[in-house]
N, C-alpha and C positions, 0 to 999 in steps of 0.2 A: 504493500500500500504506500509506504514511504517512498519507495523507489519510483513508483508511478507519479507521485506528487513532484518528486525531484525532476523527473523528465519533463513534466508539464511546465514547471517553473523555468527550467533551462530553455525550453522551446519558446516560451513567452518572452524571456530575456533576449534570446537571439532575434526574435521578430522585432522587438523594440529597438535593438541595435541596428537592424537592417533598415528600419523606417527612419531612424534618427539621421539628420543631415551630417555631411562630412565637414567637420569644423577643423580648419587648419590651425587656428590659434588655440584651440582646446580650452578656451574660457569664454564665458558669456553665453553659454548654451541655455536657451529658454525652453523648458518642457511645456509651458503654456502655449506658446506659439510654434513649438517644434521647429526651431530654426536657430542658427548661430547669430545672435544679436549683434555681437561686436563686428563680425565680418559684414553683415548686412548694413550696419550703420556706417562703416567706413566706405563701403562701395557706393551706397546711395548718396552719401555726402559728396564724394568725388564726382559721381555721375551728374548731380545737379549743378555743381560748380563748373565742371567742364562744359556741359551743354549750354548753360546760361552765359558763361563768359565768352565762349566762341561764337554764339549766336549774336551777341552784341557786336563783336568785332566784324562779323560778316555783314550785319545790318548796316553798320556805319560805312563800310566800304561800298555797299550798294547804293546808299543814300548820298554819298559824296563822290561823284564820278571823277573829280580832280585828283583823288588819291591814286587812281589807276595810272596816272602819269609817272609815278615814282616806281622804279624797278624793284626797290626793296619791298614795296607793297604787294607785288605779285607773289613773292615768296611767303610773306606774312599771311596772305589770303590762302595760299596752298596749305600752309601750316594750320591755319584756322579750320579749314574744311577737314583735314585729316584728324585734327584733335577733336572736332565735333563728332566725327564718326567713331572715334575712340570712346567718347562719352556715351554715344548711342549703343555701341557694342557692350559697354559696361552694364547695360540693363540685363544682359543674359545671365551673368552670375547672380544678380539679385533675384531674378525670376526663378533661377534654379534653386537657390537657398530657400525661397518661399514656396517651393513645390508646385510651380506653375509650368514646368517643362518636363513632367514625367512622361515616360513612354518613348522618348527619343533614344536613338542608338548612341550609347556613350562614346564609342570610338570615333564615329563619324562626327559627332557633335564637338568633341574635343579637338579633332583635327581641323575642322572648319573654323571654329572660334579661335583656336590658337594661331592659325595661319592669318586670319583676318586682323586680329589685334597686333600681331607681329609686323605685318605689312604696314598698317596704319602708323604704328610707332616708328617704323623705319622711315616712312615718308616725312613724319614730323621731325625726326632727328636730322635727316638729310636736308630738309628745308631750313632748319635752324643753322646747319653748317653753311648753307648757301647764303643766308642772311649775313653771317659773319664774314664770308668772302666778299660779298657785295659791299659791306661797310669798309673792309680793308682796302679794296680797290678805290673806293670813293675818297679815302683819306690819303692813300699813297700816290694815286695817279688822278688827281682832280681834273687836270686839263684834258686827258684822254679818256676819262670815264664814259662819256656819252658814246664814243666810238667803240669802246670795248664792250660795254654792257648795253646791248640793243634789245628792244622788245622781242625781236625774233629769237635771239639767243636765249633770252629768259624763258620764253615759251617752250623752246626745245629742251632747256634744262629741266623744266618742271615735268615735261612728258617723260624724260629719261629717268627722273627720280621715281615716278610711279612704276614704270616698267622694270627698272632695276630692283626696286623693293619687292615687286611681285615675283620676279624670277629667283631671287636669292633664297626665298623660303619654300619654293616649290618642291625641293627634294624631301621635305618633311612628309609629303603625301606618298612618297615612294618607299617609306620605311627607313630612310637614312638616319633620322633622328628627330628630336623634339625641338620645335622652334623656341624662341626666347620668351615664352609665356610660362610663368611658374606660380601664379596666384590661383592655383587650381581650387575650384569649389566642387568639381565633379570628381569623385573618388578614382575613376578610371584614369583620369589625366595625371593624378599625382602618384598613383601606386603602380599602374601597369605601363604607362607611357614614359619610358626612360629617355634621358638625354644621352647623346653620343659624343664622346670627346672629339672625334673627327669633325662631326657636323658643327659642334660648338666652335671649334677652331676656325672652321670655314666661315661661320657667321661673324665671328669677332674680327677676323682678318679682312673680310670684304665689306663690313658694314660699320660695326661699333668703333673699332680702332681708327679707321680713317676719319669718321665724323668727329670723334673726340680729339684727335690730333689736329684736325683742321680748326676746330673751335679754339683749342689751346694756342696754336700758332698765331691765328689772326688776332685774337683779343690780346695776347701778350704783346704783339707788335703795336697794336692800336694803343695799348697802355703806355708803351715806351714813347710813341709819337706824342701822346697827350702830355706826358711829363716834359718832353722837350719844348712843347708849345707853352706850357705853363711857366717855364723858366724865363720865357721872353715877355711874359705879361708884366706890367708895371707893378711896383711895390704896393700900390693901393688896392689892386685886385688880387694880388697873390695870397692875401690872408684867407680868402674864402673860396674863390673860384677853383684853384688847382685841386684842392682836396675834394670838392664837389664833383669836378669832372672825372677825377681818378676813380671815385666810388661808382660813378655811373658807368664807366668803362669796365670796371671789375665785376659788377653785379651779374651780367648775363652769364659769363662762363663759370662764376662761382656757383650760381644756382644750378647750372647744367651739371657740374660735377657732383654736387651734393646729392642730386636726385638720381643720376645715372650710374655713378661709380659703384655704389653698393649692389645694384642690380647686376652689372657686368661681372663684378668680382664673384658674386654668388653663382652666377651662371657658369663661370669657369670652375669654381670649386666643386659644385655639384656634378658637373660633367666629368671631372677627373676623379670622382669618388672620394674626394678628400673630406667634404663636409656636406651634410644634408639635414635640414630641419624644416618641418612644415611651417612654423611661424616665420622663420627667416625667409622662406620661399614666398609666403604671402606678403610680408611687409616690404621686401625689396622690390617685388613686382609692382605693387600698388604705389610705392614711392616713385618709381619711374613713370607710372601712368599719371600721377599727379602733375608731372611736368606739362601735360596737355593743358592744364589750367594755368600754370605759371607762365606758359608761353604767351597767352593772351594778355597777361598783365605786363610782363616785362617788355616783350618785343613789339607790342602794339602801342602801349602807352609811352614807350620811349621814342616812338616815331612822331615827330612834330606835326606832320601833316595829318596823322590819325587823330592826334589830340585836338587839332582845330576842327576836324570833322565831327568828333564826339561832342565838342562844345556847341557847335552849330546845331547838331541834332538835339541835344538837351535843351537848348534855348528854344528851338522850334516846338518841342514837345511841351515845354512850359507855357509858351504863348498859346498853343492850341488848348491846353487845359484851362488857362485863364479865360480864354474866350468862351469855352463851354460853361464855365462857372458863371460868367456874366450873363450868358444867354438864359441859363436856368434861373438865375435870380430875377431877370427881367420878366421871364415867363411866369414865375410865381407871383410877382407883383401884379 
């Protein structure tokens, strides 16, 4: 009798374990909602910030046609569209944790979602590197900038970014390895889909390392040029302006390395079998994904033309709202 009760208790426990979601952080599990509260909170917060921030950037560019005359704006728009799609794709893990995507094939779902997120992050990173190169050329070769960076070359560069990013991660569908997505909320992705050292080296060598080195080289030289210019400024302006300009030049690549380096390092360590931890997997991946929100803050708001367009848009919205309030008041009277 006791043995039969033990078997029933074990079977019920196994069923509850199977029905429970796969929580990478292993804390914050809610039995009431049957979900990983901490993971859902982090993912939903980032999703809302990424989608809202990049929608504002895209809306400002569409409402201010003069912004399209700047070549840097083309890369910022590309980055904004890629980051917006990253935010939309982040809805998948939230729906998965909330049990709204049951019945899907785990293997195919993981492969498609991992490929899509990896390609979009690659486009965002490559666009970010192109922004740094564009600024570097504008500062080092101001007289020949217009002839070097033409609209046709910018469009070709954007097309190549999308094609290159899509091709680099295609071998993951052929069983070569796992792409650079490790914030797995589907258990099959984290347990059965393993990384390959060869494929990881391939991705890092062709994508992550060139982008990181490009950003490092361009902004380091921009910072040196900025320091040289500040030495030529008069004593009256040297007290405030040099430090401010240096901080502005340092901020983009500092944020880039803070958000991306932990992800790249963990990618290499996990692929080499040196270190693996579910919490580190989740946190490093979503830290890199949060760069999609930081991009719209740093690279858009640091663009003077974008700031002017945003101010005009805000003033236009305020004027329209004031007119509507006056109309309502007059109608009520």
